[in-house]
VEXVOVEX-874199 format. One record per residue (C-alpha): residue in three letters; x, y, z. Coordinates in Angstrom, 3 decimals. Layout:
SEBA  resn      east     north        up
SEBA   ALA         X         Y         Z
...
//
This chain:
SEBA  resn      east     north        up
SEBA   MET   -16.284    37.534    -4.538
SEBA   ASN   -12.976    36.887    -2.790
SEBA   ILE   -11.145    33.736    -3.811
SEBA   ASP    -8.306    32.230    -1.814
SEBA   ARG    -5.919    31.702    -4.733
SEBA   ARG    -3.695    29.349    -2.752
SEBA   ALA    -6.617    27.162    -1.684
SEBA   TYR    -8.048    27.310    -5.197
SEBA   LEU    -4.776    26.213    -6.786
SEBA   THR    -4.329    23.503    -4.176
SEBA   GLY    -7.827    22.220    -4.894
SEBA   MET    -7.237    22.329    -8.628
SEBA   GLY    -3.991    20.404    -8.163
SEBA   ALA    -5.755    17.728    -6.153
SEBA   ALA    -8.507    17.462    -8.747
SEBA   LEU    -6.000    17.170   -11.579
SEBA   ALA    -4.071    14.538    -9.637
SEBA   THR    -7.270    12.575    -9.066
SEBA   THR    -8.152    12.818   -12.757
SEBA   ALA    -4.666    11.690   -13.749
SEBA   LEU    -4.921     8.729   -11.368
SEBA   SER    -8.327     7.804   -12.782
SEBA   ARG    -6.929     7.931   -16.287
SEBA   ALA    -3.960     5.802   -15.250
SEBA   GLU    -6.303     3.260   -13.705
SEBA   ALA    -8.487     3.307   -16.788
SEBA   ALA    -5.416     2.758   -18.949
SEBA   GLU    -4.331    -0.261   -16.905
SEBA   PRO    -4.319    -3.214   -19.319
SEBA   PHE    -6.478    -6.262   -18.890
SEBA   LYS    -4.187    -8.987   -17.581
SEBA   MET    -4.372   -12.775   -17.795
SEBA   GLY    -2.020   -15.318   -16.258
SEBA   LEU    -1.612   -19.003   -17.081
SEBA   LEU    -0.387   -21.950   -15.010
SEBA   VAL     0.598   -25.103   -16.925
SEBA   PRO     1.672   -28.494   -15.492
SEBA   GLY     4.777   -28.911   -17.648
SEBA   SER     6.345   -27.242   -20.666
SEBA   VAL     4.516   -25.243   -23.326
SEBA   ALA     7.257   -26.287   -25.751
SEBA   GLU     5.728   -29.767   -25.870
SEBA   GLU     2.996   -30.243   -28.442
SEBA   GLY    -0.220   -31.352   -26.790
SEBA   TRP    -2.116   -30.304   -23.705
SEBA   ASN     0.169   -27.538   -22.431
SEBA   ARG     0.717   -26.097   -25.870
SEBA   ILE    -3.052   -25.771   -26.287
SEBA   ALA    -3.216   -23.520   -23.223
SEBA   TYR    -0.270   -21.425   -24.391
SEBA   ASN    -1.899   -20.913   -27.790
SEBA   ALA    -5.127   -19.903   -26.033
SEBA   LEU    -3.198   -17.341   -23.976
SEBA   MET    -1.634   -15.904   -27.132
SEBA   ASP    -5.096   -15.647   -28.684
SEBA   VAL    -6.292   -13.650   -25.660
SEBA   LYS    -3.250   -11.379   -25.969
SEBA   LYS    -3.887   -10.727   -29.645
SEBA   LYS    -7.663   -10.431   -29.706
SEBA   LEU    -8.185    -8.597   -26.402
SEBA   ASP    -4.968    -6.566   -26.426
SEBA   ALA    -4.251    -8.082   -23.024
SEBA   LYS    -1.078    -8.288   -20.999
SEBA   VAL    -0.341   -11.987   -20.506
SEBA   SER     2.102   -14.167   -18.642
SEBA   TYR     2.561   -17.879   -17.949
SEBA   VAL     4.473   -20.106   -15.577
SEBA   GLU     5.494   -23.749   -16.068
SEBA   LEU     5.077   -25.937   -12.992
SEBA   GLN     5.659   -29.482   -11.846
SEBA   GLN     2.951   -31.503   -10.087
SEBA   ASN     3.263   -29.704    -6.742
SEBA   PRO     0.140   -28.255    -5.044
SEBA   ALA     2.212   -25.832    -2.943
SEBA   SER     3.701   -24.304    -6.084
SEBA   PHE     0.203   -24.043    -7.578
SEBA   GLU    -0.987   -21.892    -4.659
SEBA   LYS     2.089   -19.682    -4.824
SEBA   ALA     1.717   -19.094    -8.557
SEBA   PHE    -1.990   -18.231    -8.242
SEBA   ARG    -1.232   -15.885    -5.359
SEBA   ASP     1.649   -14.198    -7.211
SEBA   TYR    -0.515   -13.376   -10.215
SEBA   ALA    -3.501   -12.288    -8.113
SEBA   SER    -1.356    -9.968    -5.962
SEBA   GLN     0.019    -8.363    -9.138
SEBA   GLY    -3.468    -7.346   -10.261
SEBA   TYR    -4.147    -9.995   -12.881
SEBA   ASN    -7.843   -10.047   -13.787
SEBA   VAL    -8.049   -13.685   -14.898
SEBA   ILE    -5.828   -16.648   -14.057
SEBA   LEU    -6.189   -19.959   -15.859
SEBA   GLY    -4.980   -23.137   -14.163
SEBA   HIS    -4.660   -25.595   -17.028
SEBA   GLY    -5.849   -28.857   -15.533
SEBA   PHE    -8.110   -30.377   -12.905
SEBA   GLU    -5.122   -30.630   -10.532
SEBA   PHE    -5.187   -26.819   -10.077
SEBA   GLN    -8.727   -26.762    -8.679
SEBA   ASP    -7.990   -27.109    -4.949
SEBA   ALA    -5.244   -24.488    -5.016
SEBA   ALA    -7.538   -22.060    -6.835
SEBA   LEU   -10.301   -22.542    -4.287
SEBA   THR    -7.854   -21.745    -1.480
SEBA   VAL    -6.395   -18.600    -3.055
SEBA   ALA    -9.656   -17.305    -4.558
SEBA   GLU   -11.049   -16.500    -1.101
SEBA   GLU    -8.254   -13.936    -0.671
SEBA   TYR    -8.856   -12.304    -4.069
SEBA   PRO   -12.618   -12.076    -4.715
SEBA   ASN   -12.167    -9.683    -7.649
SEBA   VAL    -9.972   -12.085    -9.608
SEBA   VAL   -11.566   -14.784   -11.787
SEBA   PHE    -9.884   -18.183   -11.531
SEBA   LEU   -10.539   -20.486   -14.497
SEBA   ILE    -9.747   -24.196   -14.239
SEBA   SER    -9.409   -26.385   -17.321
SEBA   SER   -11.018   -29.849   -17.261
SEBA   SER   -13.149   -28.969   -14.255
SEBA   TYR   -16.862   -28.789   -13.467
SEBA   ILE   -16.387   -26.393   -10.569
SEBA   HIS   -18.407   -23.207   -10.136
SEBA   LYS   -17.876   -21.707    -6.718
SEBA   GLY   -17.738   -17.963    -6.354
SEBA   ASN   -14.942   -16.685    -8.590
SEBA   VAL   -13.615   -20.175    -9.442
SEBA   ILE   -15.073   -21.439   -12.715
SEBA   GLY   -14.436   -24.669   -14.581
SEBA   LEU   -13.789   -24.740   -18.324
SEBA   ASN   -14.329   -28.338   -19.349
SEBA   THR   -13.634   -29.669   -22.819
SEBA   ASP   -15.770   -32.788   -22.910
SEBA   SER   -13.333   -35.177   -24.557
SEBA   SER   -15.695   -38.078   -23.858
SEBA   GLN   -17.589   -36.956   -26.978
SEBA   PRO   -14.812   -37.262   -29.598
SEBA   PHE   -13.482   -40.333   -27.760
SEBA   TYR   -16.936   -41.881   -28.119
SEBA   LEU   -16.606   -41.382   -31.887
SEBA   MET   -13.167   -43.024   -31.803
SEBA   GLY   -14.681   -45.955   -29.917
SEBA   VAL   -17.353   -46.352   -32.580
SEBA   ILE   -14.681   -46.327   -35.304
SEBA   ALA   -12.502   -48.817   -33.439
SEBA   ALA   -15.380   -51.271   -32.999
SEBA   LYS   -16.319   -50.888   -36.667
SEBA   VAL   -12.872   -51.363   -38.247
SEBA   GLY   -10.743   -53.165   -35.648
SEBA   LYS   -10.411   -56.498   -33.904
SEBA   GLY    -9.522   -55.141   -30.472
SEBA   ALA    -8.528   -51.839   -28.886
SEBA   GLY    -6.458   -50.454   -26.047
SEBA   VAL    -6.419   -46.994   -24.479
SEBA   VAL    -3.415   -45.569   -22.622
SEBA   GLY    -4.258   -42.821   -20.131
SEBA   GLY    -1.945   -40.543   -18.187
SEBA   MET    -2.991   -39.826   -14.611
SEBA   GLU    -6.261   -41.300   -13.359
SEBA   ILE    -8.015   -37.974   -12.881
SEBA   PRO   -11.607   -37.056   -13.881
SEBA   PRO   -10.987   -35.592   -17.365
SEBA   ILE    -8.877   -38.582   -18.445
SEBA   LYS   -11.278   -41.080   -16.900
SEBA   GLU   -14.186   -39.384   -18.674
SEBA   ALA   -12.419   -39.556   -22.051
SEBA   LEU   -11.713   -43.256   -21.575
SEBA   GLU   -15.315   -43.757   -20.461
SEBA   GLY   -16.451   -42.110   -23.680
SEBA   PHE   -14.281   -44.438   -25.759
SEBA   SER   -15.551   -47.481   -23.872
SEBA   ASN   -19.185   -46.419   -24.278
SEBA   GLY   -18.681   -45.865   -27.992
SEBA   VAL   -17.203   -49.333   -28.339
SEBA   LYS   -19.937   -51.032   -26.299
SEBA   ALA   -22.750   -49.253   -28.139
SEBA   THR   -21.316   -50.509   -31.417
SEBA   ASN   -20.157   -54.004   -30.480
SEBA   ALA   -20.659   -55.172   -26.898
SEBA   ALA   -18.304   -58.127   -27.434
SEBA   PHE   -15.420   -56.039   -28.785
SEBA   PRO   -12.168   -56.624   -26.791
SEBA   LEU   -11.041   -53.486   -24.963
SEBA   SER    -8.273   -52.803   -22.447
SEBA   GLU    -7.296   -49.659   -20.530
SEBA   VAL    -4.214   -48.687   -18.546
SEBA   TYR    -3.002   -45.574   -16.737
SEBA   ILE     0.736   -44.888   -16.609
SEBA   GLY     0.443   -42.440   -13.694
SEBA   ASN     1.952   -39.370   -15.351
SEBA   PHE     1.897   -37.242   -18.505
SEBA   GLN     5.599   -37.199   -19.401
SEBA   ASP     6.878   -40.788   -19.630
SEBA   VAL     6.865   -41.565   -23.355
SEBA   GLY     8.606   -44.882   -22.708
SEBA   ALA     5.953   -46.097   -20.270
SEBA   ALA     3.144   -45.183   -22.671
SEBA   LYS     4.915   -46.963   -25.504
SEBA   GLU     5.479   -50.063   -23.392
SEBA   ALA     1.799   -50.150   -22.435
SEBA   ALA     0.734   -49.858   -26.077
SEBA   VAL     3.194   -52.536   -27.205
SEBA   ASN     1.759   -54.880   -24.594
SEBA   MET    -1.791   -54.193   -25.818
SEBA   ILE    -0.761   -54.856   -29.418
SEBA   SER     0.904   -58.119   -28.415
SEBA   HIS    -2.416   -59.206   -26.894
SEBA   GLY    -4.375   -58.578   -30.083
SEBA   ALA    -5.268   -54.880   -30.088
SEBA   ASP    -5.038   -53.407   -33.582
SEBA   ILE    -6.298   -49.984   -32.440
SEBA   VAL    -4.342   -48.183   -29.680
SEBA   VAL    -5.342   -44.736   -28.461
SEBA   PRO    -3.478   -42.240   -26.249
SEBA   ASP    -4.806   -39.759   -23.730
SEBA   ALA    -1.598   -38.946   -21.900
SEBA   ASP    -0.487   -35.516   -23.157
SEBA   ALA     3.235   -35.540   -24.055
SEBA   ALA     3.570   -39.203   -23.075
SEBA   GLY     0.983   -40.099   -25.715
SEBA   LEU     3.701   -39.897   -28.355
SEBA   GLY     4.835   -43.298   -27.107
SEBA   VAL     1.521   -44.839   -28.198
SEBA   ILE     1.920   -43.349   -31.676
SEBA   GLN     5.461   -44.740   -31.867
SEBA   ALA     4.266   -48.197   -30.813
SEBA   ALA     1.624   -48.190   -33.548
SEBA   ARG     4.111   -47.088   -36.193
SEBA   GLU     6.640   -49.744   -35.232
SEBA   ALA     3.944   -52.435   -35.201
SEBA   GLY     3.247   -51.855   -38.899
SEBA   SER     0.387   -50.628   -41.037
SEBA   ASN    -2.136   -53.102   -39.589
SEBA   VAL    -2.275   -51.137   -36.316
SEBA   GLY    -4.277   -47.930   -36.212
SEBA   THR    -4.242   -45.040   -33.771
SEBA   PHE    -5.572   -41.501   -33.325
SEBA   GLY    -3.938   -38.164   -32.736
SEBA   VAL    -5.253   -36.544   -29.549
SEBA   PHE    -4.758   -32.778   -29.048
SEBA   THR    -1.866   -32.953   -31.548
SEBA   ASP    -1.730   -33.922   -35.216
SEBA   TYR     0.767   -36.805   -35.295
SEBA   THR     0.070   -37.701   -38.928
SEBA   SER     3.650   -36.852   -39.927
SEBA   VAL     4.988   -39.178   -37.194
SEBA   ALA     2.911   -42.204   -38.231
SEBA   PRO     1.221   -41.376   -41.560
SEBA   ALA     0.168   -44.977   -42.229
SEBA   ASN    -1.302   -45.514   -38.754
SEBA   ILE    -3.190   -42.340   -37.870
SEBA   LEU    -6.867   -42.952   -38.660
SEBA   GLY    -8.048   -39.582   -37.438
SEBA   THR    -7.166   -36.647   -35.223
SEBA   TYR    -9.033   -34.939   -32.406
SEBA   LEU    -7.981   -31.326   -31.963
SEBA   ALA    -9.258   -28.907   -29.346
SEBA   PHE    -8.984   -25.282   -30.442
SEBA   TYR    -9.155   -24.230   -26.832
SEBA   GLY    -8.194   -20.680   -27.649
SEBA   ALA   -11.501   -20.005   -29.410
SEBA   GLY   -13.430   -21.050   -26.315
SEBA   VAL   -11.126   -19.261   -23.880
SEBA   VAL   -11.256   -16.015   -25.868
SEBA   ARG   -15.045   -16.220   -25.897
SEBA   ILE   -15.238   -16.661   -22.099
SEBA   VAL   -12.493   -14.159   -21.218
SEBA   THR   -14.040   -11.538   -23.502
SEBA   GLY   -17.240   -11.882   -21.498
SEBA   ILE   -15.351   -11.559   -18.218
SEBA   LYS   -13.583    -8.424   -19.457
SEBA   ASN   -16.993    -6.956   -20.283
SEBA   GLY   -18.393    -7.860   -16.873
SEBA   ASP   -20.221   -11.010   -17.965
SEBA   ILE   -18.882   -13.728   -15.656
SEBA   PRO   -20.221   -17.254   -16.369
SEBA   LYS   -23.001   -18.267   -13.986
SEBA   SER   -22.077   -21.948   -14.226
SEBA   ASN   -19.150   -24.062   -15.309
SEBA   VAL   -18.475   -23.980   -19.056
SEBA   ASP   -18.726   -27.238   -21.006
SEBA   PHE   -17.323   -27.282   -24.556
SEBA   GLY   -18.415   -30.199   -26.762
SEBA   LEU   -18.994   -31.306   -30.344
SEBA   LYS   -21.673   -28.610   -30.602
SEBA   ASP   -18.845   -26.053   -30.392
SEBA   ASP   -17.359   -26.649   -33.805
SEBA   ASP   -15.000   -23.702   -33.373
SEBA   VAL   -13.450   -25.448   -30.357
SEBA   MET   -13.629   -29.184   -31.044
SEBA   LYS   -12.742   -30.830   -34.354
SEBA   PHE   -12.334   -34.447   -35.470
SEBA   THR   -10.792   -35.167   -38.869
SEBA   TYR    -9.833   -38.278   -40.834
SEBA   ASN    -6.516   -39.217   -42.420
SEBA   ASP    -7.271   -40.208   -46.008
SEBA   LYS    -3.663   -41.296   -46.546
SEBA   ALA    -3.625   -43.943   -43.807
SEBA   ALA    -2.728   -47.459   -44.895
SEBA   LYS    -6.288   -48.471   -44.031
SEBA   PRO    -8.356   -45.265   -43.962
SEBA   VAL   -11.735   -45.279   -42.263
SEBA   PRO   -14.267   -46.474   -44.896
SEBA   GLU   -16.856   -44.035   -46.204
SEBA   ASP   -19.810   -45.986   -44.826
SEBA   VAL   -18.284   -45.894   -41.344
SEBA   ARG   -17.710   -42.159   -41.653
SEBA   LYS   -21.356   -41.622   -42.551
SEBA   TYR   -22.440   -43.701   -39.567
SEBA   VAL   -20.132   -41.687   -37.285
SEBA   GLU   -21.762   -38.485   -38.551
SEBA   THR   -25.180   -39.763   -37.489
SEBA   VAL   -23.761   -40.645   -34.078
SEBA   LYS   -22.184   -37.196   -33.785
SEBA   ALA   -25.513   -35.541   -34.572
SEBA   LYS   -27.223   -37.574   -31.863
SEBA   ILE   -24.547   -36.601   -29.326
SEBA   ILE   -25.034   -32.919   -30.142
SEBA   ALA   -28.814   -33.333   -29.884
SEBA   GLY   -28.464   -34.952   -26.469
SEBA   GLU   -29.830   -38.288   -27.661
SEBA   ILE   -26.585   -40.084   -26.791
SEBA   GLN   -24.853   -39.588   -23.445
SEBA   THR   -21.141   -40.253   -23.790
SEBA   ARG   -20.433   -40.341   -20.053
SEBA   LYS   -22.155   -40.327   -16.685
SEBA   LYS   -23.058   -36.851   -15.476
//
């Protein structure tokens, strides 16, 4: 049999090149990008997302990157598009405000999965990852109505996840004591510590002895207001343990170990298992959501109240108590 050596060698070269390319493609690392509305250096909401990204890097051996952004929808679209065009497999927009930009860019990149924190969206390759803060806030509301004389909640921007958390607190209060005085205010941003503090001081001056933040970095102002008001005013840490800042005032702390949930979902995506609906983390996910008490507070939550809260928590997990409208 006659063999054209030149053609044979050319064919072998092409085959080897194709194999090398396939191996290079196979060796391409799994990549995840993160968009945060502020600085990851600040303890709180943005830091949670950064820690989640680092968990993905460590546990999935992924290549990761993040970008810090201001509240600017045009910059959101650009950042999503930059990551998608660079071959990132998953991009997480950390906050409901990223949803519209993701929906716009996702149409151009159908093979990229866009995850949106604090969102109930599920449209094509755009999937919401919601941490249902209304559940732990409901528990805080129960505690406030049991141990306090009046409460105030300071929210950041009036967007769905913040409104839902405040709704949970209000429902917890009302279910415990319908006559309990409660006030709410939104400061319109997540950075102004002074505005949050001023709002909390005003609530305290009007009789609130429990003040609660849900304003990311600005929430520190609420903690400061409680501390300066003295040991008769209680508060809660939200997303960050502020016990060292106001050890006498912190009654309890709600922490979201978002990384555990994100790693779980992103692992599935890497393995080809893309969620078929939005993802809703709650008190049932004890690896993601934790609520603890501060035993060293000036007036720690009494044991009988803690036991009652545990029964309420069990009913929330069982679906017997709805903490917000769905």
